[in-house]
N, CA, C, O and the ligand as a Tripos MOL2 file, in Angstrom:
@<TRIPOS>MOLECULE
protein
  321   319    81     0     0
PROTEIN
NO_CHARGES

@<TRIPOS>ATOM
      1 N         181.0240  117.7150   96.1090 N.3       1 MET1
      2 CA        179.8180  118.5730   96.2030 C.3       1 MET1
      3 C         180.1720  119.9760   96.8390 C.2       1 MET1
      4 O         180.8490  120.0290   97.8660 O.2       1 MET1
      5 N         179.7280  121.0480   96.2420 N.am      2 ASN2
      6 CA        180.0930  122.5660   96.9500 C.3       2 ASN2
      7 C         179.6000  122.7050   98.3930 C.2       2 ASN2
      8 O         178.4240  122.4300   98.6330 O.2       2 ASN2
      9 N         180.3570  123.0820   99.2980 N.am      3 LYS3
     10 CA        180.1900  123.1540  100.4900 C.3       3 LYS3
     11 C         178.9460  124.1460  100.8200 C.2       3 LYS3
     12 O         178.3440  124.0470  101.8890 O.2       3 LYS3
     13 N         178.6550  124.9500   99.9990 N.am      4 ALA4
     14 CA        177.5280  125.9090  100.0940 C.3       4 ALA4
     15 C         176.1790  125.2270   99.9450 C.2       4 ALA4
     16 O         175.1880  125.7820  100.4190 O.2       4 ALA4
     17 N         176.0770  124.0940   99.3350 N.am      5 ASP5
     18 CA        174.8970  123.5180   99.2400 C.3       5 ASP5
     19 C         174.2020  123.1210  100.6470 C.2       5 ASP5
     20 O         174.7680  122.5830  101.5990 O.2       5 ASP5
     21 N         172.9870  123.4690  100.5700 N.am      6 ILE6
     22 CA        172.0770  123.0430  101.8140 C.3       6 ILE6
     23 C         170.8720  122.4880  101.3760 C.2       6 ILE6
     24 O         170.1200  123.0090  100.5520 O.2       6 ILE6
     25 N         170.7050  121.4170  101.9450 N.am      7 PHE7
     26 CA        169.4740  120.4050  101.8030 C.3       7 PHE7
     27 C         168.5490  120.7260  102.8170 C.2       7 PHE7
     28 O         168.8870  121.2250  103.8900 O.2       7 PHE7
     29 N         167.3800  120.4510  102.4990 N.am      8 THR8
     30 CA        166.3200  120.6500  103.5040 C.3       8 THR8
     31 C         166.0260  119.0180  104.2670 C.2       8 THR8
     32 O         165.7370  117.9510  103.7270 O.2       8 THR8
     33 N         166.1900  119.2810  105.3890 N.am      9 ALA9
     34 CA        166.0500  117.9360  106.3010 C.3       9 ALA9
     35 C         164.5830  117.7900  106.2670 C.2       9 ALA9
     36 O         163.8880  118.8060  106.2290 O.2       9 ALA9
     37 N         163.9470  116.3860  106.2800 N.am     10 ARG10
     38 CA        162.6160  115.9320  106.0450 C.3      10 ARG10
     39 C         162.5410  115.3310  107.6010 C.2      10 ARG10
     40 O         163.4420  114.9200  108.3330 O.2      10 ARG10
     41 N         161.3510  115.4250  107.7710 N.am     11 LEU11
     42 CA        160.9640  114.9240  109.1860 C.3      11 LEU11
     43 C         160.5300  113.1520  108.7000 C.2      11 LEU11
     44 O         159.9140  112.9040  107.6630 O.2      11 LEU11
     45 N         160.9390  112.2190  109.5570 N.am     12 ALA12
     46 CA        160.7810  110.9470  109.1450 C.3      12 ALA12
     47 C         159.5130  110.5240  109.6920 C.2      12 ALA12
     48 O         159.2400  110.7760  110.8650 O.2      12 ALA12
     49 N         158.5790  109.7940  108.8040 N.am     13 ASP13
     50 CA        157.3240  109.2060  109.1470 C.3      13 ASP13
     51 C         157.4430  108.1450  110.2880 C.2      13 ASP13
     52 O         158.5210  107.6820  110.6610 O.2      13 ASP13
     53 N         156.2000  107.8000  110.8120 N.am     14 ARG14
     54 CA        155.9190  106.9040  111.9610 C.3      14 ARG14
     55 C         157.1010  106.5740  112.8440 C.2      14 ARG14
     56 O         157.3490  105.4040  113.1340 O.2      14 ARG14
     57 N         157.8450  107.5970  113.2820 N.am     15 SER15
     58 CA        158.6390  107.4960  114.1970 C.3      15 SER15
     59 C         157.8850  108.2090  115.6820 C.2      15 SER15
     60 O         157.2520  109.2630  115.6260 O.2      15 SER15
     61 N         158.0370  107.6220  116.6450 N.am     16 VAL16
     62 CA        157.4330  108.0720  118.0730 C.3      16 VAL16
     63 C         158.4110  109.2980  118.4260 C.2      16 VAL16
     64 O         157.9430  110.3240  118.9200 O.2      16 VAL16
     65 N         159.5460  109.1840  118.2040 N.am     17 ILE17
     66 CA        160.5040  110.3940  119.0130 C.3      17 ILE17
     67 C         160.6420  111.1240  117.1630 C.2      17 ILE17
     68 O         160.8020  110.4880  116.1210 O.2      17 ILE17
     69 N         160.5360  112.2860  117.3150 N.am     18 PRO18
     70 CA        160.8570  113.2180  115.9040 C.3      18 PRO18
     71 C         162.3900  112.7780  115.4230 C.2      18 PRO18
     72 O         163.3820  112.6810  116.1450 O.2      18 PRO18
     73 N         162.2880  112.5400  113.9830 N.am     19 MET19
     74 CA        163.6420  112.0900  113.6800 C.3      19 MET19
     75 C         163.6960  112.8100  112.3520 C.2      19 MET19
     76 O         162.7570  112.8460  111.5580 O.2      19 MET19
     77 N         164.8320  113.3600  112.1850 N.am     20 LEU20
     78 CA        165.2950  114.1440  111.0070 C.3      20 LEU20
     79 C         165.9770  113.1880  109.8530 C.2      20 LEU20
     80 O         166.8200  112.3230  110.0890 O.2      20 LEU20
     81 N         165.5300  113.4630  108.7680 N.am     21 THR21
     82 CA        166.3720  112.7500  107.6520 C.3      21 THR21
     83 C         167.0930  113.5490  106.6670 C.2      21 THR21
     84 O         166.5550  114.5790  106.2590 O.2      21 THR21
     85 N         168.2510  113.2030  106.2280 N.am     22 CYS22
     86 CA        169.0460  114.1510  105.2510 C.3      22 CYS22
     87 C         168.1720  114.2090  103.7830 C.2      22 CYS22
     88 O         167.7600  113.2500  103.1290 O.2      22 CYS22
     89 N         168.0480  115.5330  103.5210 N.am     23 GLY23
     90 CA        167.3880  115.8920  102.3720 C.3      23 GLY23
     91 C         168.1000  115.3030  101.0120 C.2      23 GLY23
     92 O         167.5310  115.2320   99.9230 O.2      23 GLY23
     93 N         169.4270  114.9020  101.2740 N.am     24 HIS24
     94 CA        170.0440  114.4230  100.0870 C.3      24 HIS24
     95 C         169.9980  112.7700   99.8780 C.2      24 HIS24
     96 O         169.5550  112.1250   98.9270 O.2      24 HIS24
     97 N         170.5680  112.3600  101.0170 N.am     25 CYS25
     98 CA        170.6560  110.7490  100.8600 C.3      25 CYS25
     99 C         169.5380  110.0750  101.7270 C.2      25 CYS25
    100 O         169.3910  108.8620  101.5740 O.2      25 CYS25
    101 N         168.6920  110.7650  102.6660 N.am     26 GLY26
    102 CA        167.7000  109.9490  103.2980 C.3      26 GLY26
    103 C         168.2980  109.2610  104.7950 C.2      26 GLY26
    104 O         167.6300  108.6330  105.6160 O.2      26 GLY26
    105 N         169.3140  109.4900  104.8410 N.am     27 SER27
    106 CA        170.0100  108.8390  106.3430 C.3      27 SER27
    107 C         169.3070  109.4680  107.2750 C.2      27 SER27
    108 O         168.7770  110.5600  107.0680 O.2      27 SER27
    109 N         169.2340  108.7810  108.4760 N.am     28 MET28
    110 CA        168.8520  109.4920  109.6090 C.3      28 MET28
    111 C         169.8270  110.4610  110.2760 C.2      28 MET28
    112 O         170.9640  110.0380  110.4820 O.2      28 MET28
    113 N         169.5220  111.6990  110.6360 N.am     29 LEU29
    114 CA        170.3960  112.8370  111.1910 C.3      29 LEU29
    115 C         170.3560  112.6180  112.5850 C.2      29 LEU29
    116 O         169.2650  112.6270  113.1550 O.2      29 LEU29
    117 N         171.6360  112.3800  113.3470 N.am     30 SER30
    118 CA        171.9270  112.2200  114.5900 C.3      30 SER30
    119 C         171.6360  113.5690  115.1900 C.2      30 SER30
    120 O         171.9590  114.6090  114.6160 O.2      30 SER30
    121 N         170.9600  113.5360  116.4660 N.am     31 LYS31
    122 CA        170.8370  114.5430  117.2420 C.3      31 LYS31
    123 C         172.2160  115.1730  117.4720 C.2      31 LYS31
    124 O         172.3850  116.3910  117.4220 O.2      31 LYS31
    125 N         173.1100  114.3690  117.7060 N.am     32 THR32
    126 CA        174.5180  114.9510  117.8260 C.3      32 THR32
    127 C         174.8260  115.7570  116.7170 C.2      32 THR32
    128 O         175.4640  116.7470  117.0780 O.2      32 THR32
    129 N         174.6300  115.7190  115.5670 N.am     33 ARG33
    130 CA        174.8180  116.3860  114.4370 C.3      33 ARG33
    131 C         174.1060  117.7030  114.1120 C.2      33 ARG33
    132 O         174.4020  118.3960  113.1380 O.2      33 ARG33
    133 N         173.1630  117.9930  114.9810 N.am     34 VAL34
    134 CA        171.9260  119.0660  114.7820 C.3      34 VAL34
    135 C         172.7770  120.2450  115.8230 C.2      34 VAL34
    136 O         173.2640  119.9930  116.9250 O.2      34 VAL34
    137 N         172.7820  121.4640  115.1700 N.am     35 PHE35
    138 CA        173.4230  122.5230  116.0670 C.3      35 PHE35
    139 C         172.8410  123.7170  115.3320 C.2      35 PHE35
    140 O         172.4580  123.8700  114.1720 O.2      35 PHE35
    141 N         172.8940  124.4230  116.2760 N.am     36 VAL36
    142 CA        172.1830  126.0300  115.9360 C.3      36 VAL36
    143 C         173.4030  126.8270  115.2430 C.2      36 VAL36
    144 O         174.5450  126.8280  115.7020 O.2      36 VAL36
    145 N         173.0300  127.4620  114.1490 N.am     37 ASN37
    146 CA        173.7470  128.0400  113.2990 C.3      37 ASN37
    147 C         174.0690  129.4380  113.8460 C.2      37 ASN37
    148 O         173.2680  130.3650  113.9660 O.2      37 ASN37
    149 N         175.4290  129.4370  114.1700 N.am     38 LYS38
    150 CA        175.8160  130.7600  114.7550 C.3      38 LYS38
    151 C         177.0140  131.4060  114.0110 C.2      38 LYS38
    152 O         177.2310  132.6180  114.0080 O.2      38 LYS38
    153 N         177.7890  130.4470  113.3610 N.am     39 THR39
    154 CA        179.1350  130.5260  112.6430 C.3      39 THR39
    155 C         179.1250  130.8120  111.1650 C.2      39 THR39
    156 O         180.0800  131.3430  110.5970 O.2      39 THR39
    157 N         178.1840  130.4990  110.6520 N.am     40 LYS40
    158 CA        178.1040  130.5800  109.1810 C.3      40 LYS40
    159 C         177.0030  131.7880  108.5620 C.2      40 LYS40
    160 O         175.8220  131.6950  108.2280 O.2      40 LYS40
    161 N         177.7890  132.7400  108.5720 N.am     41 PRO41
    162 CA        176.8810  133.8040  108.2910 C.3      41 PRO41
    163 C         176.2840  134.0390  106.8790 C.2      41 PRO41
    164 O         175.5200  134.9460  106.5490 O.2      41 PRO41
    165 N         176.7780  133.0580  106.1250 N.am     42 GLY42
    166 CA        176.2060  133.1020  104.8310 C.3      42 GLY42
    167 C         175.2410  131.8400  104.4200 C.2      42 GLY42
    168 O         174.8570  131.5550  103.2860 O.2      42 GLY42
    169 N         174.9640  131.1880  105.6050 N.am     43 VAL43
    170 CA        174.0470  130.2340  105.3300 C.3      43 VAL43
    171 C         172.6810  130.7970  105.9450 C.2      43 VAL43
    172 O         172.7120  131.3150  107.0620 O.2      43 VAL43
    173 N         171.5370  130.7060  105.2630 N.am     44 SER44
    174 CA        170.3470  131.2980  105.8820 C.3      44 SER44
    175 C         169.7110  130.4920  106.8690 C.2      44 SER44
    176 O         168.9170  131.0870  107.5980 O.2      44 SER44
    177 N         169.8910  129.1890  107.0700 N.am     45 GLY45
    178 CA        169.3630  128.1020  108.0270 C.3      45 GLY45
    179 C         169.4660  128.4700  109.3180 C.2      45 GLY45
    180 O         170.5460  128.9690  109.6370 O.2      45 GLY45
    181 N         168.5100  128.3440  110.2770 N.am     46 HIS46
    182 CA        169.0310  128.6150  111.6250 C.3      46 HIS46
    183 C         169.4400  127.3510  112.4560 C.2      46 HIS46
    184 O         170.3910  127.3910  113.2360 O.2      46 HIS46
    185 N         168.6900  126.2350  112.2590 N.am     47 ILE47
    186 CA        168.9270  124.8240  112.8350 C.3      47 ILE47
    187 C         169.6760  124.0290  111.6980 C.2      47 ILE47
    188 O         168.9790  123.9170  110.6900 O.2      47 ILE47
    189 N         170.7270  123.5390  111.6240 N.am     48 LEU48
    190 CA        171.4790  122.9950  110.6000 C.3      48 LEU48
    191 C         171.8850  121.4580  111.3430 C.2      48 LEU48
    192 O         171.9090  121.1870  112.5440 O.2      48 LEU48
    193 N         172.1350  120.7340  110.3690 N.am     49 ALA49
    194 CA        172.5820  119.4250  110.9340 C.3      49 ALA49
    195 C         173.3480  118.6680  109.6350 C.2      49 ALA49
    196 O         172.8730  118.4290  108.5250 O.2      49 ALA49
    197 N         174.6430  118.3830  110.1320 N.am     50 TYR50
    198 CA        175.3710  117.4150  109.1010 C.3      50 TYR50
    199 C         174.9670  115.9740  108.8700 C.2      50 TYR50
    200 O         174.7350  115.1550  109.7590 O.2      50 TYR50
    201 N         174.9130  115.7690  107.5780 N.am     51 CYS51
    202 CA        174.5980  114.2050  107.6370 C.3      51 CYS51
    203 C         175.8170  113.4520  107.9140 C.2      51 CYS51
    204 O         176.8780  113.9040  107.4840 O.2      51 CYS51
    205 N         175.8030  112.4180  108.5430 N.am     52 SER52
    206 CA        176.9910  111.4070  109.0700 C.3      52 SER52
    207 C         177.1930  110.2230  108.0430 C.2      52 SER52
    208 O         178.0350  109.3500  108.2500 O.2      52 SER52
    209 N         176.4430  110.2340  107.0120 N.am     53 ALA53
    210 CA        176.6910  109.2170  106.2210 C.3      53 ALA53
    211 C         177.9720  109.5370  105.2810 C.2      53 ALA53
    212 O         178.1180  110.5490  104.5970 O.2      53 ALA53
    213 N         178.8750  108.4350  105.4030 N.am     54 ASP54
    214 CA        180.3300  108.4960  104.8150 C.3      54 ASP54
    215 C         180.4190  109.2390  103.2540 C.2      54 ASP54
    216 O         181.3720  109.9390  102.9100 O.2      54 ASP54
    217 N         179.3660  108.9710  102.4900 N.am     55 ASP55
    218 CA        179.5080  109.3560  101.1360 C.3      55 ASP55
    219 C         178.6470  110.4890  100.8970 C.2      55 ASP55
    220 O         178.3180  110.7430   99.7380 O.2      55 ASP55
    221 N         178.1740  111.3230  102.0260 N.am     56 CYS56
    222 CA        177.3090  112.3780  101.7990 C.3      56 CYS56
    223 C         177.5430  113.7120  102.3460 C.2      56 CYS56
    224 O         177.5610  114.7470  101.6810 O.2      56 CYS56
    225 N         177.7560  113.5930  103.8560 N.am     57 CYS57
    226 CA        178.3220  114.8880  104.6730 C.3      57 CYS57
    227 C         177.4070  116.2060  104.1850 C.2      57 CYS57
    228 O         178.0210  117.2730  104.2060 O.2      57 CYS57
    229 N         176.3340  116.2440  103.8490 N.am     58 ALA58
    230 CA        175.6220  117.1800  103.2580 C.3      58 ALA58
    231 C         175.0880  118.0970  104.5000 C.2      58 ALA58
    232 O         174.8640  117.6010  105.6040 O.2      58 ALA58
    233 N         174.9390  119.2480  104.2600 N.am     59 ILE59
    234 CA        174.4510  120.4070  105.5270 C.3      59 ILE59
    235 C         172.9730  120.3430  105.2190 C.2      59 ILE59
    236 O         172.5820  120.5240  104.0660 O.2      59 ILE59
    237 N         172.1700  120.0990  106.1760 N.am     60 ASN60
    238 CA        170.8600  120.1600  106.1650 C.3      60 ASN60
    239 C         170.1370  121.1910  106.8280 C.2      60 ASN60
    240 O         170.5220  121.3700  107.9840 O.2      60 ASN60
    241 N         169.2570  121.8850  106.4690 N.am     61 CYS61
    242 CA        168.5830  123.0050  107.1690 C.3      61 CYS61
    243 C         167.2890  122.5100  107.8380 C.2      61 CYS61
    244 O         166.3800  122.1830  107.0750 O.2      61 CYS61
    245 N         167.1000  122.4190  109.0860 N.am     62 CYS62
    246 CA        166.0380  121.6530  109.6910 C.3      62 CYS62
    247 C         164.8860  122.5930  110.1370 C.2      62 CYS62
    248 O         163.8680  122.2130  110.7150 O.2      62 CYS62
    249 N         165.1690  123.8210  109.8050 N.am     63 ASP63
    250 CA        164.0640  124.6830  110.3080 C.3      63 ASP63
    251 C         162.3590  124.5900  109.8170 C.2      63 ASP63
    252 O         161.3650  124.8950  110.4760 O.2      63 ASP63
    253 N         162.4440  124.1100  108.5650 N.am     64 GLU64
    254 CA        161.0840  123.4860  107.7890 C.3      64 GLU64
    255 C         160.5980  122.3890  108.5930 C.2      64 GLU64
    256 O         159.4490  122.4150  109.0320 O.2      64 GLU64
    257 N         161.4310  121.3690  108.8350 N.am     65 ALA65
    258 CA        160.8890  120.2630  109.4250 C.3      65 ALA65
    259 C         160.5100  120.3840  110.8310 C.2      65 ALA65
    260 O         159.5580  119.7140  111.2310 O.2      65 ALA65
    261 N         161.1830  121.2130  111.6880 N.am     66 LEU66
    262 CA        161.1500  121.5020  113.1490 C.3      66 LEU66
    263 C         159.7180  122.3460  113.1540 C.2      66 LEU66
    264 O         158.8280  121.9760  113.9190 O.2      66 LEU66
    265 N         159.5130  123.5170  112.2610 N.am     67 SER67
    266 CA        158.5220  124.0430  112.5690 C.3      67 SER67
    267 C         157.2710  123.5630  112.3340 C.2      67 SER67
    268 O         156.2380  124.2080  112.5140 O.2      67 SER67
    269 N         157.3550  122.2260  111.8550 N.am     68 SER68
    270 CA        155.9730  121.5210  111.8650 C.3      68 SER68
    271 C         155.6840  120.7520  112.9990 C.2      68 SER68
    272 O         154.7660  119.9320  112.9920 O.2      68 SER68
    273 N         156.4280  120.9630  114.0140 N.am     69 LEU69
    274 CA        156.4850  120.3220  115.0650 C.3      69 LEU69
    275 C         155.8570  121.1090  116.3260 C.2      69 LEU69
    276 O         155.9760  122.3290  116.2080 O.2      69 LEU69
    277 N         155.3630  120.7810  117.2330 N.am     70 GLU70
    278 CA        155.3480  121.8200  118.4040 C.3      70 GLU70
    279 C         156.5160  122.2450  118.9740 C.2      70 GLU70
    280 O         157.4080  121.4250  119.1920 O.2      70 GLU70
    281 N         156.6420  123.3410  119.2340 N.am     71 ASN71
    282 CA        157.7940  124.0120  119.8920 C.3      71 ASN71
    283 C         158.7380  123.2940  120.8690 C.2      71 ASN71
    284 O         159.9680  123.3230  120.8130 O.2      71 ASN71
    285 N         157.9030  122.5740  121.8690 N.am     72 ASP72
    286 CA        158.5650  121.8170  123.0340 C.3      72 ASP72
    287 C         159.1000  120.6970  122.3390 C.2      72 ASP72
    288 O         160.3020  120.4540  122.4560 O.2      72 ASP72
    289 N         158.3220  119.9380  121.5870 N.am     73 VAL73
    290 CA        158.9120  118.6990  120.8630 C.3      73 VAL73
    291 C         160.1370  118.8040  120.0170 C.2      73 VAL73
    292 O         160.9870  117.9160  119.9550 O.2      73 VAL73
    293 N         160.2000  120.2550  119.1870 N.am     74 ALA74
    294 CA        161.2630  120.4830  118.4970 C.3      74 ALA74
    295 C         162.4060  120.7940  119.4960 C.2      74 ALA74
    296 O         163.5750  120.4390  119.3450 O.2      74 ALA74
    297 N         162.0060  121.3700  120.3370 N.am     75 GLN75
    298 CA        163.2750  121.7500  121.4020 C.3      75 GLN75
    299 C         163.9990  120.4960  121.9380 C.2      75 GLN75
    300 O         165.2140  120.3150  122.0110 O.2      75 GLN75
    301 N         163.0290  119.6990  122.2840 N.am     76 GLN76
    302 CA        163.3660  118.4180  122.7700 C.3      76 GLN76
    303 C         164.4910  117.6270  121.6830 C.2      76 GLN76
    304 O         165.5690  117.0970  121.9540 O.2      76 GLN76
    305 N         163.9140  117.7490  120.5930 N.am     77 ALA77
    306 CA        164.6550  117.0030  119.2600 C.3      77 ALA77
    307 C         165.9700  117.6840  119.1240 C.2      77 ALA77
    308 O         166.8610  117.0260  118.5860 O.2      77 ALA77
    309 N         166.2140  118.7700  119.4810 N.am     78 ILE78
    310 CA        167.4450  119.5760  119.3010 C.3      78 ILE78
    311 C         168.3180  119.7850  120.4860 C.2      78 ILE78
    312 O         169.4130  120.3460  120.4640 O.2      78 ILE78
    313 N         167.6970  119.2580  121.5620 N.am     79 ALA79
    314 CA        168.3090  119.1110  122.8660 C.3      79 ALA79
    315 C         169.5340  118.2950  122.8130 C.2      79 ALA79
    316 O         169.6310  117.4210  121.9520 O.2      79 ALA79
    317 N         170.4270  118.4970  123.6200 N.am     80 SER80
    318 CA        171.6370  117.4530  123.6940 C.3      80 SER80
    319 C         172.3860  117.4910  122.4450 C.2      80 SER80
    320 O         173.3640  116.7600  122.2900 O.2      80 SER80
    321 ZN        173.0540  112.6000  103.5940 Zn       81 ZN81
@<TRIPOS>BOND
     1     1     2 1
     2     2     3 1
     3     3     4 2
     4     3     5 am
     5     5     6 1
     6     6     7 1
     7     7     8 2
     8     7     9 am
     9     9    10 1
    10    10    11 1
    11    11    12 2
    12    11    13 am
    13    13    14 1
    14    14    15 1
    15    15    16 2
    16    15    17 am
    17    17    18 1
    18    18    19 1
    19    19    20 2
    20    19    21 am
    21    21    22 1
    22    22    23 1
    23    23    24 2
    24    23    25 am
    25    25    26 1
    26    26    27 1
    27    27    28 2
    28    27    29 am
    29    29    30 1
    30    30    31 1
    31    31    32 2
    32    31    33 am
    33    33    34 1
    34    34    35 1
    35    35    36 2
    36    35    37 am
    37    37    38 1
    38    38    39 1
    39    39    40 2
    40    39    41 am
    41    41    42 1
    42    42    43 1
    43    43    44 2
    44    43    45 am
    45    45    46 1
    46    46    47 1
    47    47    48 2
    48    47    49 am
    49    49    50 1
    50    50    51 1
    51    51    52 2
    52    51    53 am
    53    53    54 1
    54    54    55 1
    55    55    56 2
    56    55    57 am
    57    57    58 1
    58    58    59 1
    59    59    60 2
    60    59    61 am
    61    61    62 1
    62    62    63 1
    63    63    64 2
    64    63    65 am
    65    65    66 1
    66    66    67 1
    67    67    68 2
    68    67    69 am
    69    69    70 1
    70    70    71 1
    71    71    72 2
    72    71    73 am
    73    73    74 1
    74    74    75 1
    75    75    76 2
    76    75    77 am
    77    77    78 1
    78    78    79 1
    79    79    80 2
    80    79    81 am
    81    81    82 1
    82    82    83 1
    83    83    84 2
    84    83    85 am
    85    85    86 1
    86    86    87 1
    87    87    88 2
    88    87    89 am
    89    89    90 1
    90    90    91 1
    91    91    92 2
    92    91    93 am
    93    93    94 1
    94    94    95 1
    95    95    96 2
    96    95    97 am
    97    97    98 1
    98    98    99 1
    99    99   100 2
   100    99   101 am
   101   101   102 1
   102   102   103 1
   103   103   104 2
   104   103   105 am
   105   105   106 1
   106   106   107 1
   107   107   108 2
   108   107   109 am
   109   109   110 1
   110   110   111 1
   111   111   112 2
   112   111   113 am
   113   113   114 1
   114   114   115 1
   115   115   116 2
   116   115   117 am
   117   117   118 1
   118   118   119 1
   119   119   120 2
   120   119   121 am
   121   121   122 1
   122   122   123 1
   123   123   124 2
   124   123   125 am
   125   125   126 1
   126   126   127 1
   127   127   128 2
   128   127   129 am
   129   129   130 1
   130   130   131 1
   131   131   132 2
   132   131   133 am
   133   133   134 1
   134   134   135 1
   135   135   136 2
   136   135   137 am
   137   137   138 1
   138   138   139 1
   139   139   140 2
   140   139   141 am
   141   141   142 1
   142   142   143 1
   143   143   144 2
   144   143   145 am
   145   145   146 1
   146   146   147 1
   147   147   148 2
   148   147   149 am
   149   149   150 1
   150   150   151 1
   151   151   152 2
   152   151   153 am
   153   153   154 1
   154   154   155 1
   155   155   156 2
   156   155   157 am
   157   157   158 1
   158   158   159 1
   159   159   160 2
   160   159   161 am
   161   161   162 1
   162   162   163 1
   163   163   164 2
   164   163   165 am
   165   165   166 1
   166   166   167 1
   167   167   168 2
   168   167   169 am
   169   169   170 1
   170   170   171 1
   171   171   172 2
   172   171   173 am
   173   173   174 1
   174   174   175 1
   175   175   176 2
   176   175   177 am
   177   177   178 1
   178   178   179 1
   179   179   180 2
   180   179   181 am
   181   181   182 1
   182   182   183 1
   183   183   184 2
   184   183   185 am
   185   185   186 1
   186   186   187 1
   187   187   188 2
   188   187   189 am
   189   189   190 1
   190   190   191 1
   191   191   192 2
   192   191   193 am
   193   193   194 1
   194   194   195 1
   195   195   196 2
   196   195   197 am
   197   197   198 1
   198   198   199 1
   199   199   200 2
   200   199   201 am
   201   201   202 1
   202   202   203 1
   203   203   204 2
   204   203   205 am
   205   205   206 1
   206   206   207 1
   207   207   208 2
   208   207   209 am
   209   209   210 1
   210   210   211 1
   211   211   212 2
   212   211   213 am
   213   213   214 1
   214   214   215 1
   215   215   216 2
   216   215   217 am
   217   217   218 1
   218   218   219 1
   219   219   220 2
   220   219   221 am
   221   221   222 1
   222   222   223 1
   223   223   224 2
   224   223   225 am
   225   225   226 1
   226   226   227 1
   227   227   228 2
   228   227   229 am
   229   229   230 1
   230   230   231 1
   231   231   232 2
   232   231   233 am
   233   233   234 1
   234   234   235 1
   235   235   236 2
   236   235   237 am
   237   237   238 1
   238   238   239 1
   239   239   240 2
   240   239   241 am
   241   241   242 1
   242   242   243 1
   243   243   244 2
   244   243   245 am
   245   245   246 1
   246   246   247 1
   247   247   248 2
   248   247   249 am
   249   249   250 1
   250   250   251 1
   251   251   252 2
   252   251   253 am
   253   253   254 1
   254   254   255 1
   255   255   256 2
   256   255   257 am
   257   257   258 1
   258   258   259 1
   259   259   260 2
   260   259   261 am
   261   261   262 1
   262   262   263 1
   263   263   264 2
   264   263   265 am
   265   265   266 1
   266   266   267 1
   267   267   268 2
   268   267   269 am
   269   269   270 1
   270   270   271 1
   271   271   272 2
   272   271   273 am
   273   273   274 1
   274   274   275 1
   275   275   276 2
   276   275   277 am
   277   277   278 1
   278   278   279 1
   279   279   280 2
   280   279   281 am
   281   281   282 1
   282   282   283 1
   283   283   284 2
   284   283   285 am
   285   285   286 1
   286   286   287 1
   287   287   288 2
   288   287   289 am
   289   289   290 1
   290   290   291 1
   291   291   292 2
   292   291   293 am
   293   293   294 1
   294   294   295 1
   295   295   296 2
   296   295   297 am
   297   297   298 1
   298   298   299 1
   299   299   300 2
   300   299   301 am
   301   301   302 1
   302   302   303 1
   303   303   304 2
   304   303   305 am
   305   305   306 1
   306   306   307 1
   307   307   308 2
   308   307   309 am
   309   309   310 1
   310   310   311 1
   311   311   312 2
   312   311   313 am
   313   313   314 1
   314   314   315 1
   315   315   316 2
   316   315   317 am
   317   317   318 1
   318   318   319 1
   319   319   320 2
@<TRIPOS>SUBSTRUCTURE
     1 MET1         2 RESIDUE 1 A MET
     2 ASN2         6 RESIDUE 1 A ASN
     3 LYS3        10 RESIDUE 1 A LYS
     4 ALA4        14 RESIDUE 1 A ALA
     5 ASP5        18 RESIDUE 1 A ASP
     6 ILE6        22 RESIDUE 1 A ILE
     7 PHE7        26 RESIDUE 1 A PHE
     8 THR8        30 RESIDUE 1 A THR
     9 ALA9        34 RESIDUE 1 A ALA
    10 ARG10       38 RESIDUE 1 A ARG
    11 LEU11       42 RESIDUE 1 A LEU
    12 ALA12       46 RESIDUE 1 A ALA
    13 ASP13       50 RESIDUE 1 A ASP
    14 ARG14       54 RESIDUE 1 A ARG
    15 SER15       58 RESIDUE 1 A SER
    16 VAL16       62 RESIDUE 1 A VAL
    17 ILE17       66 RESIDUE 1 A ILE
    18 PRO18       70 RESIDUE 1 A PRO
    19 MET19       74 RESIDUE 1 A MET
    20 LEU20       78 RESIDUE 1 A LEU
    21 THR21       82 RESIDUE 1 A THR
    22 CYS22       86 RESIDUE 1 A CYS
    23 GLY23       90 RESIDUE 1 A GLY
    24 HIS24       94 RESIDUE 1 A HIS
    25 CYS25       98 RESIDUE 1 A CYS
    26 GLY26      102 RESIDUE 1 A GLY
    27 SER27      106 RESIDUE 1 A SER
    28 MET28      110 RESIDUE 1 A MET
    29 LEU29      114 RESIDUE 1 A LEU
    30 SER30      118 RESIDUE 1 A SER
    31 LYS31      122 RESIDUE 1 A LYS
    32 THR32      126 RESIDUE 1 A THR
    33 ARG33      130 RESIDUE 1 A ARG
    34 VAL34      134 RESIDUE 1 A VAL
    35 PHE35      138 RESIDUE 1 A PHE
    36 VAL36      142 RESIDUE 1 A VAL
    37 ASN37      146 RESIDUE 1 A ASN
    38 LYS38      150 RESIDUE 1 A LYS
    39 THR39      154 RESIDUE 1 A THR
    40 LYS40      158 RESIDUE 1 A LYS
    41 PRO41      162 RESIDUE 1 A PRO
    42 GLY42      166 RESIDUE 1 A GLY
    43 VAL43      170 RESIDUE 1 A VAL
    44 SER44      174 RESIDUE 1 A SER
    45 GLY45      178 RESIDUE 1 A GLY
    46 HIS46      182 RESIDUE 1 A HIS
    47 ILE47      186 RESIDUE 1 A ILE
    48 LEU48      190 RESIDUE 1 A LEU
    49 ALA49      194 RESIDUE 1 A ALA
    50 TYR50      198 RESIDUE 1 A TYR
    51 CYS51      202 RESIDUE 1 A CYS
    52 SER52      206 RESIDUE 1 A SER
    53 ALA53      210 RESIDUE 1 A ALA
    54 ASP54      214 RESIDUE 1 A ASP
    55 ASP55      218 RESIDUE 1 A ASP
    56 CYS56      222 RESIDUE 1 A CYS
    57 CYS57      226 RESIDUE 1 A CYS
    58 ALA58      230 RESIDUE 1 A ALA
    59 ILE59      234 RESIDUE 1 A ILE
    60 ASN60      238 RESIDUE 1 A ASN
    61 CYS61      242 RESIDUE 1 A CYS
    62 CYS62      246 RESIDUE 1 A CYS
    63 ASP63      250 RESIDUE 1 A ASP
    64 GLU64      254 RESIDUE 1 A GLU
    65 ALA65      258 RESIDUE 1 A ALA
    66 LEU66      262 RESIDUE 1 A LEU
    67 SER67      266 RESIDUE 1 A SER
    68 SER68      270 RESIDUE 1 A SER
    69 LEU69      274 RESIDUE 1 A LEU
    70 GLU70      278 RESIDUE 1 A GLU
    71 ASN71      282 RESIDUE 1 A ASN
    72 ASP72      286 RESIDUE 1 A ASP
    73 VAL73      290 RESIDUE 1 A VAL
    74 ALA74      294 RESIDUE 1 A ALA
    75 GLN75      298 RESIDUE 1 A GLN
    76 GLN76      302 RESIDUE 1 A GLN
    77 ALA77      306 RESIDUE 1 A ALA
    78 ILE78      310 RESIDUE 1 A ILE
    79 ALA79      314 RESIDUE 1 A ALA
    80 SER80      318 RESIDUE 1 A SER
    81 ZN81       321 GROUP 0 **** ****
């Protein structure tokens, strides 16, 4: 897979705590894999997450999914 490929993370349904899922394989994206994009100037996303699935490793853009949440909830989702 081309490293430049960016998938769009989706918000998992029916979860009490907001959960992001990989736009490529559907795996849950760990909060620890979510980061603010500061080091990839060629990537348009602001909040990114690496998929931790062994055979995926896609980079997901979380902006869209998080923008559908209340801001404070979104911030909690990306905290830590
Ligand atoms: Zn994935």
